[in-house]
N, C-alpha and C positions, 0 to 999 in steps of 0.2 A: 505495498500499498503506498511504505514510505517511497520508495524507488519510483512509482508510476506521478505520484500528486511531486515531487522533484523534478520529474522530466517536466512535467506540467507548466510548472512554475520556469522553468529557465525558456520551453517552447515559450510562454508567453512573455517572458522578457524581451528573448532574442526576437522575435517577431513586431513587437511594438519598438525598440530601439532601427532597425531597419527599417518598418515603415513609414516612420516618424520622419526619420531623417529623409527616403527618399521623397515622402511628401514636402519635404524643402526642398528639395533638387527638383521637382513638379513645378514649382511657384517659379523660380528663380527660369527654367527651361523653356517653359509656356510663355515664357515673355521672349525668347532669343536669347538669354547667356547661359552655356554651357556649366552646369555646374559639377565640375570636377576640381575644386576645393573641396567639397564636401568633408573632406578625410580631416583635412583642414582644420573647418569650423569646429567638427567633431572633438580634437582634439585641444585645443582651446576653450571652446568651452568646459569639457572636462577639468583641464587644469590648471583654472582660474579660481573654479568653481573647488577641485584638491586643495587647492592654498588655503581657501577657505574655511573649508572644512577644518583643516588643518591648524591653522591658527586663531578660528573662531572660538573663544575660552568659555570651556561649560557652564559657564554663570547664568551666557544666554539663555532665554528660554526656547523649549524644544521648537516652538511654532516658528517664532523667530526665525531662527536659525533656519527652520527647514525653508525658509521664506528669502532672507539673505540669498540663500545656497543656489536655492533657484534662478532667482533674479541672478545671480552672478554669471549663473552658464548662456541664461539668454540672452543678457547682455556684450558679454564680451566677445562671445560667437555671432551676434548680429556686428560687432561694430568691425570685427573682422574679417568678415565676409563681403565692408563695405570697400575694404582693399581691392576687390576682385572689381565692384562695381566702379572706382572711380578708373582703374587701368582700361577695363575692358569697355567700359560703355563711354565714358566723358573722351578719357586719350586712346581710345580703338588700338588696345592692345591683343597684341594674339590670346586668346583666350585658354589654347588649350600651356601655352606658355606661362603666363601667370598664375591657372591653376594649381598645377606641377609645384612652381617656386612654394604658394603660400601650402600646398598639404609641406614642403620639407621644411619650413619655414617655422610654419606652427610647432613641429617634434622640437626641433633644436630652440625655441623659445622654452618651450616645455624643458627637458634638460638644465639649460643655463641656470635660471632663476630658481626653478625646484636641490637645485645642487648647491644653491647661492642661499635660500632658504634653509633648508637643513642639513646648514651646519655646526648643530649640537650634539648632545652626546647620546640623544634620542635615538637617531639613523649616520652610520656611516656617512664621511664626511666625502662629500663626488656622487653619492644615491641619485639616483634619479627614483626612487621610487618613495609613494609617500602613503602612512595610513592613518583612516579616518571611520578607525572600529566603530567611536559612537553614532558616527553619519550613517552607519550602516544598519544600526539598531534602531536606526530613527527614519530611516524610508523603508526598512525591511518590521514586517507583521509573521507570524507564525499561520500559512496557511491552512483555511479552516481546521485554526487550531493545533496544528501537529506541528510538535517541538520540533525541531532541527529543519522541518520544510518552508523555507520563507518567500515572501511574495513581496516584491518591490511594487507601493501601493504608486509610484508615478505610470506603473502602467496600467490604470483605471484612466491616472490622467489621458495618455495618451490615446487610448479606446473613445473615449468620448470627444475627444481633438477631429477623429475620423470623420464621423460624419460629417462634424462641422466644414471642416477641409472640402469636403463631399459639394456639398450645400453652395459652398464660396464660389467653388471653381463652376459648377454645373446651371444654379438658379439665383444667382448674381450680375449685377450690372457689370461690377468689379471680374469676375470670373472671362466676362464674355472679352472685357477689354484687356484683360491680360493674354489671354487666347490671343486677339487681334494682332498683338508687338508680336509676339512670334512668329504669325504666319501672314502676315502681310504688315510689315508697320508702316510702310507710304498709303495703304488705304488708313489706318488706322490716322493718322496722322493727317488726313486729309478731312477724318470725321472730328478733331479738336482735340485728340486725344494725343499727350504729351508723353511720347515713346521713351526718352529716355529715366521720367520722372516712375512709369511705371515699371521700367526694368531694375529702376533703382529697387523699387518697393520690392518687387521679385528676388532679387539678391538678397536684402535681408533680411526678410523672411525664409530663404533656405539655409542662411547663419543663424536665424533665432533656434529652428525647430532642429535643426545639425546639433545645437548647444545646448538640447534638449536630451537626444537621442546619448550624446556623449557623456552629461549628467549621470543618463538611467545608466549607462554601461558599466560605468565606474563602479557609483553606489549599486550595481549589483555584488561587490567584491568589499572587504572590507580593507583593502592596499588597492593598490596600481601602480605599476611601471611603466614609468610616463615618458622610457626609452623606446615604446614599442606607439607609442602616439594612443592611437583608439584602433590598434589593431587587426587594419582593412575591416573595418566594420561602415567607412564612407565609401570605400571601393565597391566594397556588397552592394552597399545599400545604390550605387549607381544605376551596378549593374540591375539590381531588383527594381531602380526607377526605369532601365532599356528596356527589359525585361514586362513588363507593365504596360508598354504602350504609354506610359504618361497620363492614365487613367487608375482614381483614384482605388477604385477594387481589384485591378489586377495586378495592383499595387502590393496590395494586403497580400493579396493571393499569390504574388512572388515570394515576398516575405516570409509566410508559413513553408511554402518547397524550401528555402535558404537553407530556414532555421531548424525545419528536422535534421539537417544534415549537421550542424551546429551545434544544440542540443544532442547529437550523438557523440560528440567528440572530446563534452563531457561526462556525461554519463555511463558512455558503456563500462567501465570498469565493476557497472554495481550491475550489471545485467551478465549475468555468468556467458550464454553459449558466447555471447563475441568475448568477453577477458580470457577466456578457457582458448580461442584462438592463439593466443600471443601473437598479434599482428601488434606493430608497433605505432606508441601515439602518436607520434608524428604521421602516420597516415589520416588516423582520425581528424587531429588538425588541420592538417591539408588541404583533407575529403570536400567542405563548401567549396574552399577557391576553383577547386577543380574540379566540382558540377556546376558552378559558375560559367566556369571559361566553356563549357561541352555545350552547356544550354545556350550560351550566346553566337558560339558558334553555327550554331541549326535555325538562331530565330532570327537575328540582329538583320538579317536580310528582310524579312519580312516586317519589320518595326519600323514606321519609318514618322521621326518624331517632327514636329515644327518648321514648317520649312526654312523660315530664316535664322534660325538653331545659330549658332556663330558665327552670325555675320555682322557686323558692325551698323546700325545706324545714320548713314549721313545725310540729315537735312536735306543740304543743299542741293542733293541727287536729286528728290525726289522724283 
């Protein structure tokens, strides 16, 4: 029973991380800006909130502490994503190169800042690992009251956001404007829509939701090694976005598929049949990414993104 509940808990957590991050990337890409920096935004949201959890005094009330940590993740990742917006929307830089640079920079920032902050007796000098056991207890509760099976309540926040995002995309005026900027920015501009402003908002939202995904990812654990960034979850989320054809429901289903293999890499030692096979743990760790690669090879040709995706908009050439 405990194994089943643990598997469900991990599966829901991974689905939530990938879904909310991919949905954030959807906002960016529907406006025409490639969301390649999802990994970087997740890492920034994770390490800034991790630093706050590490430094925040225990005298601060639990509810206020949780709010501060959540806001830190959302705001920091949102601001970091604006670097992509400024470079690619205002200065029309190559979106692929800038996104790649931001992914690299985020991990470097995390390691440097955490090494400076953790120069205490609590951790070895130069360690880029943060421990936030107190906040692990704050963000995780026993699933159905079963001791030892933890459930992160941020998952509920994500599950509530999914239908809201669906309504915004398909049932609101903003969703129509957002999509028009990614499909035909010239036509959108002729109708009075500020294309660059809409794209800025899309990129900002991608950062905010990625920050939430990063926070959920690290609070599934009592500590996190930030030299690993977001452990590739940003790239997996980008794959989920493409596999899901930029549609919220398909994105959720795609996240579920990939999360099954990610969950397997965590719970397989508890499954006697798999544990007795004697297969290296590295196989299970690599399995989600291998499956992701195979799926994209066979499905990417059929997935058609926004027509103006990756193309800077020049109003003078309208």
